[in-house]
VEXDREN-2710 file (C-alpha; in Angstrom, 1 decimal):
% VEXDREN-2710
k/r/px/py/pz
1/MET/-10.8/114.0/30.2
2/ALA/-8.0/111.4/29.2
3/VAL/-9.4/109.3/26.3
4/LYS/-8.1/105.9/25.7
5/ILE/-8.7/103.6/22.7
6/ARG/-9.0/100.0/24.3
7/LEU/-10.8/96.7/24.1
8/GLN/-14.1/96.0/25.6
9/ARG/-15.0/92.2/26.0
10/PHE/-18.3/90.6/25.3
11/GLY/-19.1/87.1/24.0
12/ALA/-19.6/84.0/25.8
13/HIS/-17.6/82.2/28.3
14/LYS/-14.2/80.8/26.6
15/ASN/-15.4/82.6/23.5
16/PRO/-14.0/86.1/23.6
17/GLN/-14.9/88.8/21.4
18/TYR/-14.0/92.5/21.7
19/ARG/-15.1/95.9/20.7
20/ILE/-12.5/98.4/20.0
21/VAL/-13.9/101.5/21.7
22/ALA/-12.8/105.1/22.6
23/SER/-13.5/105.5/26.4
24/ASP/-12.7/107.7/29.5
25/SER/-9.5/106.3/31.0
26/LYS/-11.1/106.4/34.3
27/SER/-14.2/104.2/33.4
28/PRO/-14.0/100.3/33.8
29/ARG/-13.0/97.8/30.9
30/ASP/-16.7/97.0/30.2
31/GLY/-18.1/100.5/31.4
32/LYS/-19.3/103.4/29.4
33/PHE/-17.6/104.2/26.2
34/LEU/-17.8/107.2/23.7
35/GLU/-17.7/105.4/20.5
36/VAL/-17.3/102.1/19.0
37/LEU/-14.5/102.0/16.5
38/GLY/-14.5/98.3/15.3
39/THR/-14.5/94.8/16.5
40/TYR/-11.8/91.8/17.1
41/ASN/-12.4/88.3/17.2
42/PRO/-9.1/86.5/18.3
43/VAL/-10.5/83.0/18.4
44/ALA/-11.2/82.9/14.6
45/ASN/-8.3/81.5/12.6
46/PRO/-7.0/83.9/11.3
47/ALA/-8.4/86.5/13.8
48/ILE/-11.1/88.8/12.4
49/VAL/-10.5/92.6/12.7
50/ASN/-13.0/95.1/11.3
51/VAL/-11.9/98.9/12.1
52/ASN/-13.1/102.3/11.2
53/LEU/-9.9/103.7/10.5
54/GLU/-11.2/107.1/9.9
55/ALA/-12.8/107.4/13.1
56/THR/-9.8/105.9/15.0
57/ASN/-7.4/108.2/13.3
58/LYS/-9.9/111.1/14.3
59/TRP/-9.5/110.1/17.9
60/ILE/-5.7/109.7/17.8
61/ASN/-5.3/113.0/16.3
62/ASN/-7.5/114.6/19.0
63/GLY/-5.3/113.1/21.8
64/ALA/-6.7/109.7/22.3
65/GLN/-4.0/107.1/23.4
66/PRO/-4.3/103.6/22.5
67/THR/-3.3/100.7/24.5
68/GLN/-0.5/98.3/23.5
69/THR/-2.9/95.6/22.4
70/VAL/-4.9/98.1/20.1
71/LYS/-1.4/99.5/18.8
72/ASN/-0.5/96.0/17.9
73/ILE/-3.9/95.5/16.0
74/LEU/-3.6/98.7/14.0
75/LYS/0.1/97.8/13.0
76/SER/-0.9/94.3/11.7
77/LEU/-3.8/96.2/9.8
78/ASP/-1.1/98.5/8.5
79/ALA/1.2/95.7/7.5
80/LYS/-1.7/93.8/5.7
81/SER/-2.8/96.9/3.8
82/THR/0.8/97.6/2.2
83/LYS/1.4/94.1/1.0
END
């Protein structure tokens, strides 16, 4: 089973919010997931990101592939933490 770390959309119309989840790559975007790793709210200014880095690193070390959007979110977290 190939695991992806990706965004799962929830929230109201024109007010998207996302969960960062580990899920099977074959499941649909809002389908079954293995674990919730955090949340992302792009509407807030600045965007609000809450991520369990320990669990995310565990999944990545076990072979999960983050999507490009999740990679960008994680990079922005790393840049903020090094400042």
